[in-house]
C-alpha positions in Angstrom: 0.0 0.0 0.0 2.6 2.6 0.9 4.7 1.7 -2.3 1.4 2.6 -4.4 1.2 5.9 -2.5 4.8 6.7 -3.1 4.5 5.9 -6.8 1.4 8.0 -7.2 3.1 10.9 -5.4 6.1 10.6 -7.4 4.3 10.4 -10.7 2.1 13.4 -9.7 5.4 15.5 -8.9 6.6 14.6 -12.3 3.5 15.1 -14.3 2.6 18.5 -12.6 5.1 19.9 -10.4 8.2 19.3 -12.3 6.8 20.4 -15.6 5.9 23.9 -14.1 9.5 24.1 -12.6 11.1 23.4 -15.8 8.6 25.1 -18.2 6.9 27.5 -16.0 3.5 29.0 -17.3 3.0 32.6 -17.5 0.5 34.4 -15.3 -2.9 34.9 -16.7 -3.7 38.5 -17.8 -5.7 40.4 -15.2 -9.7 40.3 -15.9 -9.7 44.2 -16.9 -7.3 43.5 -19.8 -9.0 43.3 -23.4 -7.0 41.2 -25.7 -6.4 42.8 -28.9 -7.4 40.7 -32.2 -4.9 39.3 -34.5 -4.3 41.4 -37.5 -5.0 40.2 -40.9 -2.3 39.8 -43.6 -3.6 43.0 -45.3 -3.4 44.9 -42.2 0.1 43.4 -41.4 1.3 44.6 -44.9 -0.2 48.2 -44.1 1.8 48.2 -40.9 4.9 47.1 -42.6 4.4 49.6 -45.4 4.1 52.5 -42.9 6.9 51.4 -40.8 9.3 51.3 -43.6 8.1 54.7 -44.9 8.7 56.3 -41.5 12.1 54.4 -41.4 13.2 55.7 -44.8 11.9 59.4 -43.6 14.3 59.3 -40.7 17.4 58.9 -43.1 16.2 62.0 -45.1 18.8 64.2 -43.2 21.7 61.8 -44.1 20.6 61.0 -47.7 18.8 64.2 -48.7 15.4 65.4 -49.8 15.1 63.5 -52.9 14.0 60.3 -51.1 11.6 62.0 -48.5 8.0 60.4 -48.7 4.9 62.4 -48.8 6.5 65.8 -49.0 6.5 66.5 -52.6 4.3 68.9 -54.4 1.6 67.5 -56.7 2.7 69.6 -59.7 6.0 69.0 -61.1 9.4 68.5 -59.9 9.4 71.4 -57.4 11.2 71.1 -54.1 9.2 69.8 -51.1 7.0 72.5 -49.2 8.6 71.9 -45.7 12.0 72.1 -47.0 12.2 75.8 -47.2 10.5 76.0 -43.5 13.0 73.7 -42.2 16.1 75.6 -43.4 14.8 78.8 -41.7 14.5 77.3 -38.3 17.2 76.0 -36.4 17.2 72.4 -35.2 15.7 71.2 -32.1 17.8 69.7 -29.1 16.3 66.3 -29.9 17.4 66.4 -33.5 21.0 67.7 -32.4 21.2 64.8 -30.2 20.0 62.4 -32.8 22.8 63.6 -35.2 25.4 63.5 -32.6 24.5 60.0 -31.6 25.0 58.8 -35.1 28.5 60.4 -35.1 29.3 58.3 -32.2 30.7 59.1 -28.6 33.3 61.6 -29.8 30.3 63.9 -31.2 27.8 62.8 -28.4 29.7 63.9 -25.5 29.7 67.5 -26.2 26.1 67.7 -27.5 25.3 66.2 -24.1 27.5 68.6 -22.3 25.9 71.5 -24.0 22.4 70.1 -23.2 23.4 69.8 -19.6 24.9 73.2 -19.4 21.9 74.8 -21.0 19.5 73.1 -18.6 21.7 73.9 -15.5 21.7 78.0 -16.6 18.0 77.6 -17.1 17.6 76.0 -13.5 19.9 78.7 -12.1 18.0 81.4 -13.7 14.6 80.0 -12.6 15.8 79.5 -9.0 17.2 83.2 -9.0 13.9 84.4 -10.3 12.0 82.6 -7.7 14.3 83.8 -4.8 13.9 87.3 -6.1 10.1 86.9 -6.3 10.1 85.5 -2.7 12.2 88.3 -1.3 9.8 90.6 -3.0 6.8 88.9 -1.3 8.5 88.9 1.9 9.2 92.5 1.9 5.5 93.4 0.9 4.2 91.3 3.8 6.7 93.0 6.0 5.5 96.6 5.0 1.9 95.7 5.4 2.5 94.5 8.8 4.5 97.6 9.6 1.6 99.8 8.0 -0.9 98.0 10.2 1.1 98.2 13.4 2.0 102.0 13.0 -1.7 103.5 13.5 -2.4 101.1 16.3 0.4 102.4 17.9 -0.5 106.0 17.5 -3.9 105.4 18.8 -2.4 103.8 21.8 -0.1 106.8 22.6 -3.0 109.2 22.0 -5.4 107.4 24.5 -2.3 107.4 27.2 -1.7 111.0 26.9 -5.4 112.2 27.5 
């Protein structure tokens, strides 16, 4: 009888517990999570098409405007509309960092240093402005307290002299 119980427990361990130890199953999703449906082949194709278009557009700065998607005028071989606007405005900090990251660590380090120094100076200016405003507020409160104390002292003196 004992041998039968031991064999059953060993077989249960191998069948259920060892399987869970070697190949653990993932936890089920919480009840509030709604599973998304699988995409059709056509939808997968559209996602791939859009992703490749965006990827190609990210290389425009390195390759040139001739491969820029969706920016051409409909009439003729004129230049893209946005190109004239982009040349007038200077690149953002994020664009600078992206270009520097492509250049490697030698170009990324000065760009990051410039960003950190710019932010540090902005924080310093903001803190100085806050301190200046705080001192002005304290001075206004002190002046209003002094003004409210002065008439009260004059009335007390006039009452004492009479």
